[in-house]
N, C-alpha and C positions, 0 to 999 in steps of 0.2 A: 412491704406490700408485695414486692417482686418475689421475696422468699416464700411468703404465704402461698402465692399462686403456684410456685414450683412444687411445694408440698402437696397442694390439692391435686395438681396434675399427676404427680407420682402416685398418689393414692388411687386415682381413677385408673391409671394404667395397671397398677398392681391388682385391683379388683377385677378388671377386665381379663387379665391373664389368668387369675384364679378361677373365674367362672368358665373360661374356655377349657382349663385343665379338668375341672369337675365334669363338664359336658362330655369331653373325650373319654374320661374314665367311666362315666355312666354308660356311654355308647359301647365301650369295650366290654363292660360287664354284661350288658344286654346280649351281645353276641355270644359271650361265653355261656349265657344261660340258655341259648337256643339249642335244640336237640338235633343231632345228626340223623338224617333220614327224611327224605322228601318224596311225596307222592305227586305225580304229574299226570294229568289226564291225556290219553292218547286218542287215536282215531276210533270213533265209535264203530262197533261191529256192524257189518252189512246185513247179517241175517236176522232172524227172529230173536227177540229177547228170550232168555232161557236160564235154567239152572240144572245142576246135576249132569253136566256134560263131561266127556272125556277130553283130556288135553295131553299132548306130548310134543316134543320139539325134535327137529332134525336139522342140524346145521343152524342157519339163521332164520329158519321158518318154524312157525308154531302151527299146530293142527288142533282144531276144535271139532269134535264129532259127537253126534247124538245130543240127548238132553230132553228136557220137558219144558214147555212154554206156558203151562197152565191149562191147555186144552189138548195138546197132542204130544205123543212120544215121537221124537224127531230122529231122522236117519240121514241128515245132510252132513257134508264134510266141508270145512272151511280152512283155508291156508292164510296165515298172517305173515306178512313180510316185515320182519322186525327192523330191517335196515331203512326201509322207506315208509313204514307205517301205513300199510294198506292191506285189504283183504281180497281174496280170490276164492270163489266157490269151486270145489273140486268134485270128483266122482261121488255119487251118492253111496253111502254105506249100504251094502246089500243085505245085511242082517235086518231083523225086525227093529223098528224104532224103539228106543229105550232110554231110561234114565238110571243113574246110580251105577254105571259100568266103570271099568278101570282101564287104564292104558299105560303104555311105556314105549320107548323106542330102543332098538338094538341094531347096530350096523346099518344105519341109514334107512331102516324100515320101522313103521309104527305097528303096534299091536293093541287090539281092543277086545275085551271079553266081559262076560257076566252082565248083570244089570236086571232091570225090571221093565216089562212092557205094558203094565197096567193090569195084567192077569197072571203072568208067569214070572218066576224067578229063573234067570237064564244062565247057561253055562257054555254057549257057543263062543268061538274064539276066532279072530280074523287078523290078517296081515295086510298092511297098506304099503305099497311101493310108490313113493312120490315121483320117481323118475318116469314111470309109465302111467301113473294115476289109476292104478288097478288095485282092487281089493281081492284077496284070496282067502277062502275059508281054510282054517287049519284044524288040528285035532282039538276036540272039545276040552275045556277045562276039566281036570280030573276030580276036583272037589264037587260038592253039591252046588246046584244052581243057587245064586245069591245076588244081593245088591248091597251097597254100602260097604264094600270091601276096599282094600288098598292094593295097588300094583306098583311095581318098581323094577328096575333093571340093575344088575350088578355084573359087570363084565359082559359076557355073551349070553347070560341067562336072565330070564324074566321070572318074576315072582308075583303070585296073587295070594292074599291071605285075609283072615278075619272076615267080617261082614255078617249079613243076616240071611238065613235060609229058612226062616220060621222061628228061629232063635239065634242069639248071637253066637259067633264062632271064633276060634283062635288058631285054626289050622293054617299052614302055609304050604304052597305047592310051587315047585320049580319047573319052568318051561325050558326045554332044550331046543334051541332054534335049529341046530344042525340036523337032528333026527325027528323034529316035530313031535316031541313026546313030553309027558308030564311025570314027575315023581314027587312024592311027599317029602317036604323038608321039615325035619324034626328039630326040637331043641328049644322052641319058644316057650318060656316059662311065665309069660304075662297072662293077663286076664282076657277072657272073651270080650269082644266089642264090635260095634258097627260105627260107621262114620268117623273112623280114626284119621290120622294124618301121617304122611311120610315124606321125608326129603332125603336126598343122597348127596354125600360129600366124599370125593376121592374113593369111589366104589364101596362106600359103607352106607347102609340105609339106617335112618334114625326114625323110630316108630313109637307113636304114643297117642294120647288123647282118645276121644271116642266115648261111647256110652254103653253100659251093660246093666240090665235089670233096672233101667231108669236112673242110674247113678253115673257120674263122670268118673272115668278111670284116670289114675294119677301116675301109673308106672310108665317108665320110659326106657327104651332098649335101643341098642345098636346091633347091626347084623352085617357081617362082612362076606357072607356067602358060605361060611363054614361054622362060625361061632356066634352065639348070642351073648351079649353083655348087658347086664342091668345097669343103668345109669342113675343119676339123681332123680328122685321122684319130682313130679311137676307140682306138688303141693308141699313146699318146703316150710315146715313149721318149726325149724330150729331157732333157738334164741340167739340170732345174730343179725347183722345189718343186711343180709342178703335174702331176707324172706321174700318169697314170691308164690303166687298161686296161679296156675294156668290150667283151669278145668274147663274143657271145651269139647264140643262135638260139631261136626259139619263145617269145620273150618278149612282153610286152605294153607298148604305148606309149600315152600320152595327153598332153593339154596342159591347163594351168590358169593363168589370170592372167599370160599372156605367157611362161610357162615350159613346156618339154617334159620329159617323164618317161619312164623305162624301168624296168621291174621284172620279176622272176621270169624263167623261161626256163631254158635249158640253157647252162651255161658249164663244160664238162667234166662237170659233174653238175647236177641241178636246183638252183636257187638262189633265195634271197629277197633278194638284193642289189638296191638301187634307186639310181637316178641322176637328177639334174636337169640340164637343159641351158638355158643362157642365150643366146638368139640375138643379143643385143646385143654380147656379148663372145666368142661362139663358144667357150664353155668349159663343162665338165662338173663337177659336184660330187656326191660321194656323199651320199645322204640316208638316214635310218633304214630299216633292212630292212623289207620287207613282213612283217607280223606273223602272217599265216596260214601254213599249211604250205607248204613249197617245192613248186613246181609248174611245169609247162610248158603252153603252149596255152591260157592264160587269155584272158578278154575284158575290155573296159573300156568304161565310159560316161563321156564328157566333157561336162559341162554348163557353163553360164556361170560358176557359182559353186561347183561341187563335182564330184568325180570318184570313180569306183568301179572296183575290180578284182574280178572274179568268175569262178567256174567254174575249169576247168583239170584237169590230172591229174598224179598222181605214180605212174609205172609203170602198174599196172592199176587203181589207185584213182582214182575220179572225184569231183570236188568240186561242192558246191552252195552254198558260202558266198559272202558278198558283203562287201567291205571298202571303206569310204570312206577316202580319203587327205586329210588336212587339213594343208597345208604350213605354215600359220602357227601351229600349236599345237606345244607341246613334246611330245616322245615320251613316251608313257605306256603301259606294257605291261599295265596293269590294266583298261583299258577295252575 
């Protein structure tokens, strides 16, 4: 009788240990199945909800300028403190209110140009000095007035290209800060487009996406200020395990820790899909979806150690939310 009880007790202990092991194993596997990349909502924007705004960063501050709120073309300027997560309104942009303009920063100053004011396609160009909170008009953009273009900086030079001036364009123009002048930058062999996307990594711009003649463009290029290089197309139909398709317009792009990212926009319909790009391998990987509402024409702030996606619209609804993307955290829908 005593022997039988010992056997039963041993069996119970064995089964308990086995179930604990299975539970731990399942928990570990569940964590392994989680995706890296977490979206965390930050402080809501203090100004009017809007889309098609200009954004640029200087140090740890992000700047959001102009945009459209569904009724008015805006001309306000807002500064975001990324360290302490709050907003401050700054000097009003002195140009006409607009949407679909472009911007970039060089040597501690921000630059904004082009866009649409409801009647005209624009080509004026402005400099913002955050130390004095003063806007100064500079030499007009040398290309045609347009909106839906892209702008970026490489070293001490700024660039504006593509966009819509009555039809889609593919020209690029370089802005020389030192002498306040423009010259055409040649060599881009890609297609015409509007509402494309661009991010920069180590003084190289990566350009793609957008729409031309009603179709999504799939070519993808890098530009180092001297040479254009065609990279892997964004519609990979090769017969391998790495098939992907990123056909998108009116999305938003940013870079962090040597990687590029694209999220939201229109891909048949508005989307929350997000992708990362590795320039070392010229490959794309799908990452967790943007956790805010699907939208188009959002903006982004790219800082040294953090990035944010903000604003945008869905139909006639305009957003004022701000989301931080943390690529090294596991996805968590509850934060």
